[in-house]
N, C-alpha and C positions, 0 to 999 in steps of 0.2 A: 318284490322288495324294492324300495325306493333307491334311486341311484345316489351315490355319495361322490361328491366332486373330489378331484385329486387333492386339492388344497386341504380338505378335511380328512380324507382317507389316509394321506401320508403325512399328517401332522406329527411332529417330533413327540415321542412319548417319554423319553428319559433324557437325562443330561448328556449321555453319550451320543444321542441321535441329533442333538442340536447342531445346525449348520451355520457357520459364520460367526457365532457368538461364544467361542470357546473360552475367552477370558472370564466372561460372566458366569458360565457354567462352572468353571474351576473355582471361582470365589464362593459361589453358593455351596458347592460340594464341601469345600474346606470348612465353611461355617457350620454346616450340619455335623461334620466329623468332630469338631472341637466343642460343639454345643453352644456356639455363639450365634443363635438365631435371633435376628432383630424382630421387633414387633411391627415395623413398617418398612416397606420397600417401594421405591419409585422407579418404574421402568419407562424410559423415554427413547424415542427413535421414530423413524419414518414408518410408513405403512408396510405391513407384510414382512417384517424382519424378525418376528418371533416373540414379541412381548407377551401376548396372551398365552402362547404355547409355553413359554418359560414360567409364567404364573401358575398354569395348571400343573406343570411338572413339579414345581416347588410345593404346591398344595398336596400332590400325591406323595411326595417325599415326607411331608409332615404327618400325613394321616393314613399311610398304607397300613391296612389291617393285618398284613402278614407278619409285621414286625412289632415288637413291643415298644419301640422308640423311633423317632425320625430316622430315616435311612437315605442313603445316597442312591440306592438302586431300587425304586419301587417296583413291585411285581407286575403292575399293569393288568392283573387278573382278578384281584379281589373286588368286592362290590364297591368299595370306596374308590379305588383307582378307575374302575369302569365308569362309574357315575360322574366322577370328576372330569374324565376325558370327554364325556358327553355334555358337560355343563349342567347336570341335573342333581348334584349331590346336595343333601339338605344342610350339610355343615360347611360347604364351600359355596358362597353366594356370589354370583357374578352380577354386578350392577352396572347398568348403562347410564353413565352420568349425563348423557345428552338428553335423556327422557326423565331423569330424576334430579333435576337441578335445584330444587327449592329447599328452603330450610326445613319444611315439614318432613321431607324425605330423609334428611340427615337426622332429624329428631327420632324418627322411627328406627333408623339404624342404631342410634345410640341406645335406645331402650332395649333393643334386641341383644346387644352385646352383653347384657347382664346375665343372660341365660347361657348355660353351658351347652356344648355340642351334644347332639343326640347320640352319636355312636363313635365319633372320632376323637382324637386328642385335642384338636384345635378347631376353632371356628374361624374360617378364612374368608375375608371380604376382598373380592377382586373388583375394583372400581375402574372400569374402562373409560377412556376419554375423560379423565378427571378434570381436565381444564375447562370443561363445559359447566361445572358447578358455579352457582352464583356466588357473589361475595359473601352474602349472609350464610350460605351453606358451608363455604370454606371456614368461616369464623365459628360456625357451630360444630365443625369437625375437629377444631384445633385441640381441645382438651382431651377428647377421647383418643385422638391419634397420638397425643403425647404420653398419656398414661392409661392405656387400655387394660382390661382384665388380662390375667396371665394366659387365659385360654383363647385369646383373640389375636389374630394376625391380619395386617392390612397389606394389600398389594395394589398399588396405584399404577395405572398405565396411561400414557398420553403421547400424542404426536406433536404437541405444541407446548414444550416445557416453559417457554417464556410467559405463558398465561397462568402458570401455577404460582401462587404467592410464595414468597421466600419463607414465610412462616410454616408453610406446609412442607417445603423442600427440606428445611432444617430438621424436621422431625422424622425424616426417612433416610434410608440408605439409597442413594441414587445410583442407577446403572444406565449408562448410555449405550444403546444398541446401535451399532454401525450398520451401514449398508452392506449387504452380502456381495462378495466379489462375483463378477460374471463367470469366472472359472468354477467356483463352488456351485453356483446355480446350474451351470451346464452339466457338471458331473452328477448332481442329484437328479436332474431331469433325465439324463441318459439311463440312470438306474431305474427310475420310475417307469420310463417307457419300456424297458426290458421286462419289468414285472408285469406290465400291462399286455405283453405279448406283441409289441410293435417294434419294427425295425426303423431306426431313425438315423439319418445321415448326421455326421459330426457338424457339418456346416449349419444344419437346421438348429441344433441345440445351442450352438454358439450365437446364432443370430437371435434366437428367442431369449437367451440370457442377456444380451445387450438391450433388447426391447423391455426386459423386466426392470431395468434401471435400479438394480440393487434389491428388489423385492422378490422374495421367494414365492409369495402368494401370487403376484402378478405373473411370474414365469409359469407357474403350474396352471394358472387359468388359461394362458395362451396355449400351453401344451394340451390341455383338456379340449380346447376348441379345435386344434389340429387333429387330434385323435378322433374327434367326431366326424371329420371329413374323410380321413383315411386311417382306419383303425389298425391296419397291418403294416403299412410302410409310409414313412414321411420323407419326402424329398424336398430339395430347394425349390423345385418347380411348383409344388403344391403350396409351399410357404409364400412364394411370390404371388400366386393367384389369390391367396386368402389375406395376406398381410403385406403392407408396404415394406420396403427395405428399412433397416434400422436408420433412424434419423441421422446418427453420427456418420453413417456410411455415405449418405447423400450430401451432407455438408462437407465431408472430406473430399468427395469428388468435385464439389463446387470450388473448394480451395485449390485443388490440383489444377483446375482450369484457370483460376486466377493467377497461380504461380507461372503458368505458361503464357499468360497475357491473352488468353482467349476470351474476349469480352462477350461475344455472342453466346458461347457455351455457358458462361456464367449466368447471363440473363435467362437463358433457357432453363437452367437448373432452378433458378428462383421461380420461374413461372410454373414449373412442375410442382414445387413444394406448396405454392400458394393455391394452385388448382385443387390440391388434395385437402384443403381446409386448414392448413397450417397458418396460424396467425403470425403477423410480422413481428410482434413482440416476442413470441416464443421462438421464432426463427432467429432473432438476434441472440437470444440466450443460447441457442444450440451452437451458433457459429462461435460465440465467445468461449463456450466450453471446449470446442475443438482447437481454437487458436491457443487457448491456455495450455492444452495438452502439448501442442507443438512447441510452445515456449519452454515448457518444463523439459521436454525431450532435448531441445537445443542447448539448454543451460546445464541441466542436471544429468542428462543421459536417460535412455529408455528404461534402465533398471532401477531408477531411484524409487524409494518407497512411496513418494507422493504422486508418482506418475501412474495413472490408471488407463491402460490402453486396451482396446478391443482385442480379444484373442485372435491370433492369426494376422493381425494388421500391424505388428510391431515394426517390421522392416519398411512398410509403406510410410509409417509415421516418421521414422528416422530419415528416410529419403526426402520427404516433403519438408521436414524441419530445416533442412539445409538450403532451401530455396529462398528463405527470407532472412534478413538481418534482425538482430535483437531489437533495434530501434523500430523496425517495421512491425514487429509483434506488439510492442507497446502502443504504437499509433493505432493499429487495428483494434485493439481492445478498447482504447479510449473512444475511437470513432463509433464503434458498434454500440457501446454503452450510451453514448449521446444519441445515436439513432433510436435505440430502444425507448428512451424517454420521449423522443420527439414523435414517433409513430403512434404513441398512445393517444395523443390529442390532435394530431394533424389530420387534415382531410386529404393530404397528398402523401400519405405514408408509402404507397407503392412507388411513387416517383423518387422519394427520398432514399428508399432502399436501393432502387436500381442505380441511382447516382453514386451511392457509396460503393456498391459492388463494382462499378466501373473504375472507381479510384483504386479499389483493391487489386483489380486486374492490371492496373497500370503502375502499381506500387514498386515493382522491381525496377522500373525505369528511374525512380527517384534515387538521388545520391544520398546514401545514409549519412547521418551526422558524424559518425566516426571517421569516414573518409574525408569529409570537409574539414574537420579539425586537423586531420593528418596533413592536409595540404597547406596549412598555415606555415609561414616561415618560422623556423625555430629561433628563439631568443636565448642567447647565452647568458649565464649568470653575471658575467662582467658587464654586458649591455644593460641588463636590468638594474644593476647597481649604479651604473653611470646615469641612468635616467632618474634614479631616486636621489643622487648626490646634489646638494644645493650648489649654486654658483659661488665661486670664490670672490672675495673682495680685495681691492687694492689697498695697500698700506697708505697711511696718511703721514705727512711730514709737517710739523708745526714749529713755529719759532716765536720769540717774544714779540716781534713786530708783526708776524704773520704766521699762519699755519699752512704750509705748502702741501699740496696734494698731488700724488703721482698721476700722470695722464691715464684716463680710463681705458681699460682693455677688456672689461667683462660686463656683466649685467648689474653690477652694484650701483650705488648712488655716490655722487661726489658733489660737494658744495662748490658754489661759485660766489663771486663777490656780492655781498649784501642782498642775497636773494634766498627765497625758500621754495620757489616753484620748481617744477621738474620739466625737463625736456630730454628726448632720447639722445644718446651719444652715438657716434659713428661706430659701426660694427658691433652694436650691442642693443639690448632691449631695456636697459636700465634707464633711469632718469637722473638729471642733475638740476640743481636750482638755477633759476633764471635771475639775472641781476635785477634787483629792486622790484620783484614781482612775486606773487603767490600762486598765480594760475599757470596754465600751460601756454606757452608762447606760440601763436599760430604763424604759419608761414604766409608769405604774401599771396593774396587771392586764394586762400585755402583755410581749412579748419584743422589741418593735421598738426603735428608737433614738429618743431624746427630742430633738425639734427645739428649737432655741434661737431666741428672738425677738431680732431685731437690736437690741441696746441702744445706749447712747451709747458714744462712743469710750473714755471713762475706765473703763468696766467691764472692758475687755479690756486688761490690763496684766500684766506680769511683774515683780513687785517684786524689786529686787536687795537685796544684803546691807547694808541699813542696820539696825544692831542695834535701834534704837528702833522700826523698822517692824514687827518681829515680837514685840515685848514688850508684854504687857498693862499697863494702867495700875495705879495703886496699889490701886484697888478691884477689880482682877481682870478688868475689862472693857476690851477694846480699843476705842479711839475709832473711831467709824464713819468710812468713807473720805470721805464728803461733807463732814466737818468739816475735812479737810486743806486747807491753803492752799498752792497751787502757785505757783512763781515760776520765771522763766527761770534756767537754770543759768549759772554763771560759765564763762568760756572754759576754765579749768583743769578744771572738772567735765565739760564737753563733750568735751574731749580724752581724759579718763580713760574716759568712757563709750564713746567710739568704739574705744578699745583693749581694752575689756573682752572676754574670750574668749566669754562667753555671748552678748553682743550680736552679735558677729561671726558666731558659729555660727548664731544665729537669722536673721540677714540672709541668710546663704548658703543656709540650709535652705529658706526661703520666698521667696527671690529678692526680698527686701524692700529698702526704701530708708529711711534714717534722715532723718526730716523735722523732728524737734524733740527737744530735751532739756530736761526740767524737773525741778526738785527740790522736795520738800515742805518747807515751812517749819514751824517749831514751832507747835503748836496752843496757842492761848491758854488759860491756866489749867493747863498741863502743863509 
């Protein structure tokens, strides 16, 4: 009798035996109980997670001859159940879309759907790897998939759902098969090894479960290989001789050396991985996966739902996650992703990888950004408000004969006699007009601005249109300003000055306040 591999021998036969896909089993069981059986199902997921097995179980539940109607517990003993499990039933047709990709194949399928099943209640079409169909074949399948005969059911399976057109997906009930957890794979393999009469160490099934990467079929294939070497007892020594350690274990050891700053050991670990034929791009992906797990452990804790840790390595991951700061994890993932893209096309991929690993080994010597920010001097809210507050301006005093301005003490502007240019005032950064000029007044032998020494209040005034103020005396010499006699203006003069447009514009421009109005009396002897 021909040998049957473990993956086929221990394939799930009923909904209760399905491993790792309990939500999907529950949904299909409830649909059968209430009679809401859809005409099209779409199963998607990675390899070896139970898509084809679930399709056969559903076909047996629909066509089991022991019952007069669809059942949730097929007997697995009648002719229909046995032939379906072997993939040879005349009413359950398994089609490989990879070798039947054309329009003619779908046309033949459509023509056969018109015929009723030979002995079963339903004619079930299981189309595996349906994403391999051509565009024309998909279009030819649309109408039949949307409105098939009452006796026809479609079950489509694919590992690349993104290649299935949306028009096909919308006509089916979609079920996403998730990766099977390592613990579930390990438990199932321990049960199978016991049924095969072999004694297996717990460390062996745990490592094989991690090597399976979520695929029950891959795990059973590895177990089948081990049993062929030692049918009675499997130990860790036999596993090490036959298979390399799990990739995540070796990457984890590399990161432990990096956390300890052991550069030589890190490079030695890389050399061992490359010598075994592990590509640099795949190596980057493996390191990113482990760093991500450490990041999640550090932020969310080891018991979070999104954290998938190897069995028995929980404490080690928790301990290593404390060796790096959060900013280190972010930098590591970014650098590794950049390296992954670079080594694909670079002729110096090995050197780039070694250089990055040296940086990882020295990363703990870097000061994290959080600590650098914490070393900055704190700024109080009062200081921040003071920086935002604009400089105050000095009030302006104006009169009918002149508009006097208070001496400058801040960064505002103040006018001077007959000028519109600016020059810096002492103890400030503001500008004031320069007499009879519009530019900036340079200092001697220089190009800078000439500072003004704060004079008395009377020096800064803007004389208004008194004809005598701008006329020279009879001898052609204008009387000096200090000879003028100032007196308080009359109410009429004050009112006139307040309404003067120049005064109003000056007050508005400098945000000034009129504090006094004076007029110049006649000078004795003139």
